[in-house]
C-alpha positions, 0 to 999 in steps of 0.5 A, a space after each residue: 518508518 519511525 525509525 528512519 524518520 530522520 534518516 529518510 533520504 527523502 525526508 532529508 532532501 525535502 528538508 534541505 530544500 525547505 530550509 533553503 527556501 525559509 532560511 531554515 525555519 521550516 526545517 525545524 518545524 518538521 524536525 518536531 515529529 521527525 526528531 521528538 527527543 531532538 526537539 525537546 531537548 533543543 538539539 535540533 537549533 544547535 544542530 548537535 544531536 545526541 545518539 538517542 535523537 538521532 533515532 527519530 520516532 522512538 520507543 521511549 518517546 511513544 511510551 511516554 506519552 500521556 496525551 494530546 496539549 490540544 484537541 483536535 490533535 496535530 502539530 507534535 501536540 503529544 504531552 509527556 510524562 518523562 518519568 521512565 514509566 512506559 505506557 501502553 494498552 496492557 492493564 497488567 504489564 510487568 517490566 523487570 527494568 522500568 515502571 509500566 502503566 496502562 494508557 488508554 490513550 494508546 488505543 486512541 486515534 488522537 495518539 496518532 493525530 498529534 503528528 499525522 495531522 499537520 498545518 503550515 506554520 504561517 499560513 495554516 494550510 493542512 499539510 497532512 490532514 490524515 486525522 482530520 479525514 479519519 475523524 470526519 469519515 465513517 470509520 471514527 463512528 464504527 470505532 475502527 482506528 489508526 492502530 487497527 489498520 497500521 498496527 495489525 496484520 492486516 487493514 481493519 483487523 484490529 489487535 491480535 492474540 499473542 504475548 507482548 514479551 516472550 514470557 509474558 501471558 497470551 493476551 487478545 490486545 496485541 498491537 504489532 510494531 509494524 507501523 505499515 503505511 504505504 511506503 513500499 521504497 523505504 518501509 516494509 514491501 510486503 505490508 506496503 502492498 498489502 495496505 494498498 491494494 486493499 485500499 481501493 476497487 475499480 469497477 469497469 463498464 463497457 459496451 460488449 460491441 462498438 462497430 469499426 470506425 464508431 465511438 463507444 463510452 468506458 465508464 470507470 469508477 475507483 472506491 475508497 473501499 479500504 482506507 479510513 482516510 482519503 487516498 493517497 494519504 500523508 503529506 499528499 503533495 508528494 504522493 502519487 496515485 494515478 488511473 490509466 484507462 487504455 485500449 489494447 489492440 490484438 498485437 499488444 499495441 496500447 492507446 491511452 483512452 484517459 488518466 486521472 491523477 489523484 492528490 492535493 495541489 497548493 498555490 501560493 499567495 500570487 495564485 500560482 500553482 503548483 507550488 512547494 508546501 512552504 509556499 502554500 497559501 491555499 489548496 488549489 484543488 484536491 481530487 483524493 478519494 474520501 473513505 467509502 466515496 468513488 471517483 467516477 469518470 466516462 471516456 471515449 473509445 474510438 474503435 479501430 479497425 480490429 474485430 475486438 480491442 481490450 479496455 484496461 483500467 490500472 490504479 498505481 501508486 508510488 510514494 514520490 515523484 521520480 525526480 524526488 527519488 533520483 535526488 534522494 538516490 533511492 528506488 521508486 517502485 510503482 505498485 498496481 493497486 487495482 486492475 480490470 480488463 474488458 473486452 469490446 467486439 466489433 460486431 455481433 459475429 465477432 462475439 459470438 465467435 468468441 463465445 464459441 471459442 470460449 466454450 470450446 476451450 472450456 470444453 477441452 479443458 474440462 475433458 483434460 482435466 480427467 484425460 490428463 490425470 488418466 493419461 498420467 496414470 496409464 503412462 506410470 502404470 507402463 513404466 512400472 510394468 517394463 521396469 518389472 519387467 526389466 528386473 526379472 530378465 536381469 535377475 535371470 541372466 545373474 542366476 545363469 552366470 551363477 549357476 555353473 551347470 545352466 544349460 546357457 
C-alpha cells in the first residue's frame, strides 16, 4: 500500500473532495505523507511530479530517515539525511551500489508514527492517532512495536530468520517489506484477512431454553485481542467495522436482534455530525475498541413459535463505505473478523431431543469411522479377486487359441 500511497483510487477521490471543500489546501497537507519526496521537492505545489515523486512512499525515502523532528511523532515529522546512505536495522550490511548504515530508529514505532499520527492542520483534531493509541496501550509497555505485526509473517511474530539479500548471510532480524494492514481490496488480501481475523474475538452467551412467546437475553462481547491499537484504526472516519446479532429460524429466515457500529464520528463548529474530516473541530463519538479492551452489549430475544432458533453474532470489516468505493471504481469486499452461533430451544423436551439426536449422530459417525474403512477394504479385495479371475480366464483362452492340438 505504500507504493500505492499516491495512486490509490480511494485516496484520489477523498483528496479531490477535500480540495474542493478547502480550496486546495488540505490536499497539500495529505500529500506530505502520500508523496514525501514530491513534497520536499516542492513539486506538489506546482502539480508537476517527477517519476520518483509519483512512486508514493518509496524505499529511498524510508531508508534515508534518521529520526523524528518532534515527539510524539506525527504530521510527517521524519528527519532525513539525503546523502544516499541507506539505513536499516542491520549492523553489518554491505551493499554494492550505495553506502549503508545501522539505524536503531528503524526498529522503533516512532519511525511509523511520523506519518501514522495525524492531526487536523487547523483544528488539531486527531484524524489518525494510531501511534498514540499504541503508545498509550499495553503493547508499548511490552516492547511490541508496529514492525512486529506489519512487517512480519503474522501479528506479533516479530522479525524472521532469513537473508536480506540473495547472497547475504542468514540473520535473525529480517523484516518483511509487506507492510500488511487491513486493506483487503487494494492491499495483500491474504495478509490483510489474516490481520483482521486475528485482531478480535467474540463471546456469545445465550440461555439454553426460552419458552415460545417469552423473551430471553443475548449477551455479546467483542474483544480487541490481537491489535496493538484501537480497532478499527487508520483514518477511522471512513473505516467500517460492525457487529450484527441475528436470530435464524429453522427455515433459514434471519431476524435482526441488534447492530453496533465501531468508529469515530466527527462534528463541525455548529455541532452537526457526522461531517467529513476536513470540517471536523471535535469528536462527537468514538466507539473503537482499545487494545485488550472489550465491547459488551445485551439484546432482547423474543422467542418465536418454533422449537429452536439459532443466534448468530458476526463482526464485519471493510476499509471504506460502499459509496466511496463506487466513486473510486474499486471493489469493496466485506471480511468476517469473527463469528459465533448458539442454539436456543423452546422447551426442555426440545433440548433433550436435540441432545439425543446429537448422541445418535456421534454414535453412527463413530462406528462409521470404523465401518467405512472396512467396507472400502472389502470392496477393494472383491475387485482384486474379480480382476484376478478375469486375467486367469483370459490367459486360458489365449492359450487355447494358440495351441492347435487343444481339445477345444
